[in-house]
N, C-alpha and C positions, 0 to 999 in steps of 0.2 A: 255369563253375559259380559262382553267387553265393555269397559268404561272409557277407553280412549281409542281413537282412530284418526289418522292424519287427514287433513283437508286435501281433496283432489284438485289439481290444477288443470287448466285447459290444455288439451293435447298431451297429457301425461299418460304413459302406459300404465295399465293396471298393475303389472309386475313391479313397476317403480313405486307405486303407492304402497303396495304390500311390503316391499323391501324397506321403505322408510319406517313402516310400523314395526317391522322386526328389529331394525336397528334401534329405534326409540325405546322399545321394551327390553332391549338387551338379551334377546333370545338367541342362544347359541345352538340349540338343537333344532334342526330344520323341521322335524316331524312334530315337535311341540308347537311350533308356529302354525303348521298346517292344521293341527288339532284345534287350536284356538280360533282360527279364522274360518275353516271349512267344516269343522266337526269330524274330520277324517284325516288319517295319517297317510293315505294312499294317493292323494292328489299329486299329479306331476305338473309342475309349473311350465307355462309356455310363454315366451316373450312375445310371440306374434298373435296367437289366438288363445288367451287364457279362458278356460271353460269353467263349469260348475258355478255359474253366477248366482243361481238360486241358493246354493249352500252358503256362499259367502254373505249374501244379503240376509240370510236367516240369522247370522251372528252379528253383522254390523249394520243392518238396515235401520236400527233405531238411532244410529249416529250419522248415517249417510242417506239422505232422502233422495233416492234415485231408483228407477225401475231396472229390472234385469236387462231389458232391451236397451235402455238409455246407457247403462253401464258398458255394454258391449260396443255400442255405436260411438260412444265418446272416448273410450279408453282402451280399445283394441283396434286392430287393423281390419276388422270386419267390413267397414264401409267401402273399402276399395273394390269389393266384389259386387256391390249392389246394382249399379246401372248396367252391368255386363252379363248378368245371369238372369235366368227366369225368376219370376217372383216366388214361385213355389220352391225353387231351389234355395233362394235366399232365406225364406222362412224356415226351411229345414236346417240351414246353418245356425240360425238363431236358436232353434230348439235344441240342437246338439250342444251348443255352448251354455245353455241354461240348465240342461238336465244334470242329474246326479250320477248317471251311468258313465261308461267309458266315452271319452271324447274322440269322435270320428271326424272332427272338422278338418284336420289336415288332409285326410283322405278325400272327403266329400268336395272340398274346395279345389282339389287338384294340385295342391302345393307340392305333394310328394312326387308327382309325375310331371310337373311343369318343367319346361326348358328354361324358364326364368331363373337367373341366379340370385338368390337372396344374400344379403351381406352376412359375412361370417361373424363380424364383431359389431358391438354397439358403436354408433357414431354420434358426434356432438358438433354443434356450432360454437366456436370459442366466444363469440360476442353474446350469444344467447346465455351461455354459462356465466359470463360476467354479470349480465343483467339479472339473472336468477340469484346469484350470490349477493348482489347489492340489495335487491328488493326483499328476499326471503331469508337470506342467511344460509341457504343450502341449494343444491341443484337436483335436477330430476331428469329421467330419460324422456325425450319427446318422441312420440310415435312416428311423426313425419320423417324423421331422419333415419329410421330403420327400414324404410320402404325401398324396394329395388328400384334402381334408376335415379334415386334422389341423391345427387352429389353436391348440391349447393343449398344454402339457406335462402328461401325466397324473400325473407325480410331484410337481411343484411347483405345478400349477394356474394358471401364468401364461401369457399369450399369447406366441406365437412371434414372433420378430423377423426381418424380411426383410433379408438381408445385401446384396442388390443384385448378387450374383455369379450369373450365369446357370447353370442346371443343365447346359446344353450349351455348352461353351466355344466362343468364336469361332475358336479354333485347333483344327483338326479332330482332331489326334492328341495333345492335351494332357490330362493328368489334373489336375483342379483340387482343391487342398487348402484347408483352412480358413485356412492361413497367407496366402491371397490377400486376405483381408479387410483393406482399407486404413483403414476407419473403426473406431474403438473400439466394441465391443458395449456397449450400455447396461447398467448394473448391475441394473436392475429393469425390469419391464414390467407392464402392467395385468393383473389377474386375468381368466382366461377364464370364460365362463359355464358353468353346470353341464352343459348338453347337449354343449358342445364338449369338456369334460373326459371325459365318459362315452364319447363317440365316440372320443377318443384312446386311452382305456383298451381299448376293443374292438379297435382297430387294433393296439395293442401286444400284446395277447393273440394276435391273428392272426399277427403276425410271429414271436412266440416259437414258433409251431408246436406248441401244446399238444394238438392233435388231428389224427388222420389220417383222419377221416371225410370222405367225399366223396359227399353225397347226389346223386341224379340228378334230372333235370327233373321226373319224375313226382312224386317226393317233395316237391320244392319247390312244385309246383302245389298239392298237397294241403295243405301246411303253410299257405300264404297264404290258401287258401279257409277253412281252420279258424280262422286268425287273424281274418279278417273276420267269421266267424260268431260268434266269442267276443265281439267288440266290437259285436254286433248291427248289422252293416253288410251283411247279406244279406237279400234278399227272395226266398224260394224257393231256386232254384239260382243266381240272379243275385247280383252284387256291386254295391253302391252306390258306384260309382267317384267320384262327385262328393263324397260324404261323406268318403271316404278322403282325397281330395286336399285337402279343407278342413282335416282334422286335421293333415296333414303341413305345410301352409302355416302353420297356427297354431303348430306346434311349432318349425319352423326359420326361418320368415320368407321372404318372396318374394325379398328381396335376396340372402340367403345361398344359396338354392337356385339362383338364376341365376348367381351367382359360381362355383358348383361345376359348372355345366353341367347342372343338374337341373331346368330350368324346366318348369312344369306348364301352360303357356298353351295348348298345342295339345290338341285333343280326344283324339287318339290318342297319348298321351305314354308315357314309360317306366313311370310308375306304373300305368297301365291294363294294360300288358303284364305287370307283376309279378303282378297279381291275376287274370290269365287263365291259360290253359294255357301253361306255359313251353316255348317252342320254341328258346330260346337261353340261354346263361348270362348273368347279370347281375353287375356289379362288386360288390365288398364294400361300397362306399359306398352304393349303392342299397339293399342289404339292410339295412345298419345304420341308415340314415335311416328306413326303414319300422319296424324293431324299436323304436327309441327313441321314435317317434311314436305307436305303436299298442299296444305291450305294456304290461300293467298294472304288472308289476314290472320292475326294472332288468334288462335282458337280460345273460346271461353266455354267451359264445360257445360254450363246451364243452357247456353244458346245452341250448342251442338246437339245435346240431348233433346232439346225442344224441337229442333229441325228433324232429327231422326224419328221422333215420336209422331210427327205429322205424316210420315210415309205410311203406305198401306201395310197392315200387319197380317194380311192374308197370303197364303202361298200362291205363287204364280200359276196360271192355268197352263195346261199342257199345250206346247207349241205345235201349231199345225203348219206343215211344210207344203210348199207348192212349187212345181216347176212345169213350164209349158212343154219341155222336151222329155218329161218323165216317161210318157208312153212310148216314145221313139227309142229310147235307149234301155228300157227295162229288160228286154230280152238279153242284151249284152251283159248286164250285171248279173242276171240269173245264171247265165252260162258260165261266167267267171266264178261265181260263188260255187257252182257245182264242181268246177275244177279244183278249187281250193279245199273243198270237203274231202277230196281224194288224197290231198297232201297232209292234212292235219287231222288228228283224232279227237280234238276237243276244241270248244269255242275259245277257251282261254289262249291256247297256243296259236290259234288262227289269228286272233286279234292282236297278238304281240308283234306281228309283222306288219309293215307299213301297208302293203297291198291288201292284206286281209282286213285291216282296220278301215281302209278307204272304202272297200266294197261293202263291208258291214254297215258303215255309217250311211252310205247312200240307200241301201235297202231298208234300213231302220226308219229313214225319213220318208221315203216315197213308195215303199212296198212292204210295209211291216207285217201285213197279214200273211203273205207268201213266205216271208222270212221265218215267221213263228212256226210254220209247218216244215221247214227245211233246215232246222238247226241240228247240230250234232247232238247225239244222245248224251244226256248228263252222265258224268263219271260217278259211279257210286263209291262213296268213301267207305273204306273198310273200317268197321268199328273195332276199337280195341277190345281184346278179350276181357271178360269180366274178371275182377280180382277174386281169388280164392281167399276170402278173409279168414276162414278157419285155418288154412295152412299157414297164412302169414301170422296169425295169432300164436300158433305153436312155435314158429321160428323165433319170434321176438321174445316170447316168454322164456324159451330156453336160454336165449342170450341174457336176459335179465337174471335168471337163476344162476348162471355162471358168474355174473358180476357179484351177486349176493354171496355166493360161496367164497369168493376171493376176499371179501371185506368183513364178513360177519364177526370175526374174532378181533378185529382192529378197533381200537377206541379213537384213533386219530381220524382226521378228515372233516370236511364240511358236512352240513346237514344233508342227509340222504332223502331228500324230498322227491316228489314225482318228477319235477323238472330236472333234478340232478340225475335220476335214473334215465330219463329221456335223452340227456346229453351223452350218456355212455354208450348207447346202442347205435347201430349203423342207420336204422330207419327212424331217425329222430322225428322228422316232420310228420311221417305217417303216424307214429305213436301219439304225438301231441294233437293232431287234428282229427284222427279217426279212432280215438280211444273208445268211443261208444260201440264200435264194431269189433272190439277185441276183448271179449269177456274174460279170458284167462289173464290178460295183462291187468285188467281192472282188479281181479281177485288178488293178483300179486301185489299191487299197490296197496290194497286194503290191508294186507297182512304185513308188508315189509316197509312201505313208505314211512319215514320217520316224522312224527309230529314235533311241534316246537318243544313241548315239555320233555319228550323223549330225547331230543337232541341236547337240551340243556343238561339233563341228567347224565348223558354220555360224556358231555364236555367236562362237567364237574368231576366225574369218575376218572377221566383221562388225566386231568390236571392234578388231582389229589394222588393218583398212582405215581405220577412223575415226582411229586414232592416227597412221597414216602421213599422212593428209590434213591432220592437225593438226601435222605435223612432230614427232611425239613417238614415232617408231618405235624409240627406244632405251629406252622404258619397260621396266622389269624384268619378268621373267615372273611373279613372284609378284603384281605389281600387276595384270597382265592377268588372272590367275586370280581375283583379288579382284573386279575389275570384272565378270567373266563369272559370278561366283557359284559357282566350282568350287574343289575342294580335291583332295588326292591320293587320298582315299577315293572320291570321286564321279566323278572324271575317268576316262573310258574310254580304251581303247588309242589310238583315232584322235586324241582330244584330246591325249594325252600326246606322240604323235609330232609334232603341230603345235607344241607348246610346247618340246619338247627337240630337234627336228631341223629342222623347216621354218622356223620364225621365226629361229633362230640362223643358218641357212644363208642366208636372205634378207638378214639384217643384214650378214653377211660380204661377200656379193656387192655390196651397196650401198656398203660401205666401199671395196671394190676399185674400183668404178666412180667413186667420188668422187676417189680418188687419181689 
């Protein structure tokens, strides 16, 4: 049980708190720190969404009176998703970050596939750093400054400074603290522009979690249509997407939008999707960029969310179309549709042309029953032939046996684990993901894949053989351990027997033979 753990500060990243603990305890081995804090050496730190909250609180909960949900919402970037995703999805994010299993939060939240560009390095506000040093005697990472789109400090109005320290450390299991900064932080920085400060203020309010409202996609669709209507950017039921894009470019600038991954060059870009029916959630940055560019007054997050929550959360009813001339011109559209059917073999190819799209649209609105009976036949998609797993099993296992024959007499090389063998064959992905369908490959791995104790024994044998050839066979055991990268905690039973029994026995036999 831990006896010391640092006090967490407001808006401090969880990784920063843990990094201060590691520095205070003087722990040099990353995995020792993980073992003390999480009870596991396999945890991979994340600067954005640190998971395994239950495991952490199981070891430090007696020193830190906070719930797992409170820990995530106060010291990770989880709150930036809350108002813009469904309540069930948000609860799933929380469960993922609390659980002890593999953390899927980066995948579930869409960060891996998002077009939003996250900062590569940690950023700080110079005036905030000075204030922390004066009050506390040390500094810490603030989560607000690591959010995409935040370029200025909302409290001091100055631009943030890039520290050059990557958000994801090159050492897989290391927590990076602000003490890693080697260059002095400048005392001042240029003032940020008004839009950047307002955007930072909105993100700060979002991180504080001042609201629990989570509007659904139907409400967001109605809100953005109403916003376009208020700005006179609608024509009938349609939205003037080019006019909206022009206003957003004038407000933020093309360079800033491209730097944040919000380019508007493509015809079907994210901004067009924002002002259509919402079929998926959008990030906070996309919402805030639209609000600051189009709202007449300075937007306040709680007020906007309250306004959206008052809109209907039910799907819109099916639109009923009516035209007094439909009966008169119906025969013309039917005849034209029959001509088009002779020219195109599929509905998709027909609708890709302007005339086909025009006729289809009219018939869909005013003669849908007849259209349903006179559509082109669906094109049957040819199914891919089934994989012959037995044949593939034979091919891969032969390749594995060839690799095994080429190395079985060699003592050199890394550990020959299952993953190592997978990397050597051509069908690596198939072997890794479909191993359950490859029984011969499974049998090969059971017989030939090297366990940790076997690898340690081979490594010791290799090193000692090299020392004997160099006539240094009297090298002390601790020196052999150092060369092999082993210590008493990591060395398995087979390695210990080699060091304590086999090598001394060989030395004694050599001394007797020399006499």
